[in-house]
ChimeraX commands (.cxc) that place a marker at each C-alpha (Angstrom):
marker #1 position 67.11,-56.12,290.04 radius 0.5
marker #1 position 69.75,-58.43,288.53 radius 0.5
marker #1 position 69.93,-56.25,285.41 radius 0.5
marker #1 position 70.51,-53.13,287.52 radius 0.5
marker #1 position 73.28,-54.95,289.37 radius 0.5
marker #1 position 74.82,-55.93,286.04 radius 0.5
marker #1 position 74.82,-52.32,284.84 radius 0.5
marker #1 position 76.26,-51.02,288.11 radius 0.5
marker #1 position 78.96,-53.72,288.20 radius 0.5
marker #1 position 79.92,-53.12,284.58 radius 0.5
marker #1 position 80.12,-49.36,285.16 radius 0.5
marker #1 position 82.28,-49.86,288.22 radius 0.5
marker #1 position 84.49,-52.27,286.27 radius 0.5
marker #1 position 84.93,-49.73,283.48 radius 0.5
marker #1 position 85.88,-46.97,285.91 radius 0.5
marker #1 position 88.31,-49.22,287.79 radius 0.5
marker #1 position 89.83,-50.36,284.50 radius 0.5
marker #1 position 90.50,-46.78,283.46 radius 0.5
marker #1 position 91.89,-45.81,286.85 radius 0.5
marker #1 position 93.86,-48.94,287.74 radius 0.5
marker #1 position 94.10,-51.37,284.83 radius 0.5
marker #1 position 95.37,-49.55,281.76 radius 0.5
marker #1 position 98.97,-48.96,282.83 radius 0.5
marker #1 position 99.69,-52.40,284.36 radius 0.5
marker #1 position 98.04,-54.13,281.38 radius 0.5
marker #1 position 100.26,-52.17,279.04 radius 0.5
marker #1 position 103.38,-52.96,281.08 radius 0.5
marker #1 position 102.68,-56.67,281.33 radius 0.5
marker #1 position 101.78,-56.93,277.65 radius 0.5
marker #1 position 104.91,-55.01,276.67 radius 0.5
marker #1 position 107.11,-57.25,278.79 radius 0.5
marker #1 position 105.61,-60.36,277.22 radius 0.5
marker #1 position 106.06,-58.81,273.77 radius 0.5
marker #1 position 109.70,-58.04,274.50 radius 0.5
marker #1 position 110.27,-61.63,275.57 radius 0.5
marker #1 position 108.58,-62.99,272.43 radius 0.5
marker #1 position 110.39,-60.60,270.09 radius 0.5
marker #1 position 113.69,-61.27,271.85 radius 0.5
marker #1 position 113.31,-65.01,271.49 radius 0.5
marker #1 position 112.35,-64.76,267.81 radius 0.5
marker #1 position 114.75,-62.06,266.60 radius 0.5
marker #1 position 117.48,-61.86,269.25 radius 0.5
marker #1 position 118.40,-58.40,270.50 radius 0.5
marker #1 position 115.93,-55.80,269.25 radius 0.5
marker #1 position 117.76,-53.41,266.94 radius 0.5
marker #1 position 116.82,-49.78,266.32 radius 0.5
marker #1 position 115.69,-50.25,262.72 radius 0.5
marker #1 position 113.71,-53.49,262.98 radius 0.5
marker #1 position 109.98,-52.95,262.50 radius 0.5
marker #1 position 108.67,-56.51,263.05 radius 0.5
marker #1 position 109.83,-56.79,266.69 radius 0.5
marker #1 position 108.31,-53.40,267.43 radius 0.5
marker #1 position 105.01,-54.51,265.91 radius 0.5
marker #1 position 105.08,-57.64,268.07 radius 0.5
marker #1 position 105.64,-55.54,271.19 radius 0.5
marker #1 position 102.89,-53.08,270.22 radius 0.5
marker #1 position 100.38,-55.85,269.49 radius 0.5
marker #1 position 101.15,-57.57,272.78 radius 0.5
marker #1 position 100.71,-54.27,274.65 radius 0.5
marker #1 position 97.30,-53.82,273.03 radius 0.5
marker #1 position 96.41,-57.42,273.88 radius 0.5
marker #1 position 97.48,-56.86,277.49 radius 0.5
marker #1 position 95.25,-53.79,277.80 radius 0.5
marker #1 position 92.31,-55.62,276.20 radius 0.5
marker #1 position 92.68,-58.62,278.48 radius 0.5
marker #1 position 92.81,-56.33,281.51 radius 0.5
marker #1 position 89.63,-54.63,280.29 radius 0.5
marker #1 position 87.90,-57.98,279.91 radius 0.5
marker #1 position 88.88,-59.04,283.42 radius 0.5
marker #1 position 87.72,-55.80,285.04 radius 0.5
marker #1 position 84.53,-55.15,283.08 radius 0.5
marker #1 position 83.25,-58.72,282.73 radius 0.5
marker #1 position 84.37,-59.78,286.20 radius 0.5
marker #1 position 82.71,-56.91,288.01 radius 0.5
marker #1 position 79.66,-57.20,285.74 radius 0.5
marker #1 position 79.20,-60.83,286.79 radius 0.5
marker #1 position 79.69,-59.88,290.44 radius 0.5
marker #1 position 77.10,-57.10,290.10 radius 0.5
marker #1 position 74.62,-59.42,288.40 radius 0.5
marker #1 position 75.11,-62.00,291.14 radius 0.5
marker #1 position 74.59,-59.40,293.86 radius 0.5
marker #1 position 71.43,-58.16,292.13 radius 0.5
marker #1 position 70.12,-61.71,291.72 radius 0.5
marker #1 position 70.72,-62.51,295.39 radius 0.5
marker #1 position 69.14,-59.22,296.48 radius 0.5
marker #1 position 66.05,-59.94,294.36 radius 0.5
marker #1 position 65.79,-63.46,295.81 radius 0.5
marker #1 position 66.06,-62.11,299.35 radius 0.5
marker #1 position 63.53,-59.36,298.64 radius 0.5
marker #1 position 60.91,-61.72,297.25 radius 0.5
marker #1 position 61.68,-64.44,299.77 radius 0.5
marker #1 position 61.87,-67.27,297.22 radius 0.5
marker #1 position 64.59,-69.84,296.83 radius 0.5
marker #1 position 64.88,-72.15,293.84 radius 0.5
marker #1 position 65.27,-75.78,294.88 radius 0.5
marker #1 position 67.18,-77.92,292.35 radius 0.5
marker #1 position 65.29,-81.13,293.27 radius 0.5
marker #1 position 61.92,-79.52,292.53 radius 0.5
marker #1 position 62.89,-78.77,288.89 radius 0.5
marker #1 position 62.31,-75.05,288.86 radius 0.5
marker #1 position 59.57,-74.83,291.50 radius 0.5
marker #1 position 60.19,-72.00,293.98 radius 0.5
marker #1 position 59.41,-72.42,297.64 radius 0.5
marker #1 position 58.49,-69.66,300.09 radius 0.5
marker #1 position 60.82,-69.27,303.04 radius 0.5
marker link #1:1,2 radius 0.2
marker link #1:2,3 radius 0.2
marker link #1:3,4 radius 0.2
marker link #1:4,5 radius 0.2
marker link #1:5,6 radius 0.2
marker link #1:6,7 radius 0.2
marker link #1:7,8 radius 0.2
marker link #1:8,9 radius 0.2
marker link #1:9,10 radius 0.2
marker link #1:10,11 radius 0.2
marker link #1:11,12 radius 0.2
marker link #1:12,13 radius 0.2
marker link #1:13,14 radius 0.2
marker link #1:14,15 radius 0.2
marker link #1:15,16 radius 0.2
marker link #1:16,17 radius 0.2
marker link #1:17,18 radius 0.2
marker link #1:18,19 radius 0.2
marker link #1:19,20 radius 0.2
marker link #1:20,21 radius 0.2
marker link #1:21,22 radius 0.2
marker link #1:22,23 radius 0.2
marker link #1:23,24 radius 0.2
marker link #1:24,25 radius 0.2
marker link #1:25,26 radius 0.2
marker link #1:26,27 radius 0.2
marker link #1:27,28 radius 0.2
marker link #1:28,29 radius 0.2
marker link #1:29,30 radius 0.2
marker link #1:30,31 radius 0.2
marker link #1:31,32 radius 0.2
marker link #1:32,33 radius 0.2
marker link #1:33,34 radius 0.2
marker link #1:34,35 radius 0.2
marker link #1:35,36 radius 0.2
marker link #1:36,37 radius 0.2
marker link #1:37,38 radius 0.2
marker link #1:38,39 radius 0.2
marker link #1:39,40 radius 0.2
marker link #1:40,41 radius 0.2
marker link #1:41,42 radius 0.2
marker link #1:42,43 radius 0.2
marker link #1:43,44 radius 0.2
marker link #1:44,45 radius 0.2
marker link #1:45,46 radius 0.2
marker link #1:46,47 radius 0.2
marker link #1:47,48 radius 0.2
marker link #1:48,49 radius 0.2
marker link #1:49,50 radius 0.2
marker link #1:50,51 radius 0.2
marker link #1:51,52 radius 0.2
marker link #1:52,53 radius 0.2
marker link #1:53,54 radius 0.2
marker link #1:54,55 radius 0.2
marker link #1:55,56 radius 0.2
marker link #1:56,57 radius 0.2
marker link #1:57,58 radius 0.2
marker link #1:58,59 radius 0.2
marker link #1:59,60 radius 0.2
marker link #1:60,61 radius 0.2
marker link #1:61,62 radius 0.2
marker link #1:62,63 radius 0.2
marker link #1:63,64 radius 0.2
marker link #1:64,65 radius 0.2
marker link #1:65,66 radius 0.2
marker link #1:66,67 radius 0.2
marker link #1:67,68 radius 0.2
marker link #1:68,69 radius 0.2
marker link #1:69,70 radius 0.2
marker link #1:70,71 radius 0.2
marker link #1:71,72 radius 0.2
marker link #1:72,73 radius 0.2
marker link #1:73,74 radius 0.2
marker link #1:74,75 radius 0.2
marker link #1:75,76 radius 0.2
marker link #1:76,77 radius 0.2
marker link #1:77,78 radius 0.2
marker link #1:78,79 radius 0.2
marker link #1:79,80 radius 0.2
marker link #1:80,81 radius 0.2
marker link #1:81,82 radius 0.2
marker link #1:82,83 radius 0.2
marker link #1:83,84 radius 0.2
marker link #1:84,85 radius 0.2
marker link #1:85,86 radius 0.2
marker link #1:86,87 radius 0.2
marker link #1:87,88 radius 0.2
marker link #1:88,89 radius 0.2
marker link #1:89,90 radius 0.2
marker link #1:90,91 radius 0.2
marker link #1:91,92 radius 0.2
marker link #1:92,93 radius 0.2
marker link #1:93,94 radius 0.2
marker link #1:94,95 radius 0.2
marker link #1:95,96 radius 0.2
marker link #1:96,97 radius 0.2
marker link #1:97,98 radius 0.2
marker link #1:98,99 radius 0.2
marker link #1:99,100 radius 0.2
marker link #1:100,101 radius 0.2
marker link #1:101,102 radius 0.2
marker link #1:102,103 radius 0.2
marker link #1:103,104 radius 0.2
marker link #1:104,105 radius 0.2
view
C-alpha cells in the first residue's frame, strides 16, 4: 500500500509541477541569474555571451529545483499516507521500545 501511495504522490507531483511549477521556477531562477551576472559583469550588454549563459543555467537550475520539490515532496507525502493507511488497515502499530515487535490494537 505504501508503494501505491508513492506512485500516486509522485504522479500528482509531476502533474502539479507541469501545471504550476515550471513558470515560477524559471522566473525565480532567471532573477537569481540576473543578479549573479549583474554582480559579476556589471550591466548586461547585448553582445556578452557569458552573462547570458549564467542566466540560462540558473533558469534551468530553478526549474530543476522546483521539479525536485514537487515530485519528491509529494512522493514522500504519498508514501507516508500509504504507510499510515496500511498500518490502520492491518491494525498494527510499531512500538519503538519493543525493538521492532508489532502490537495489535
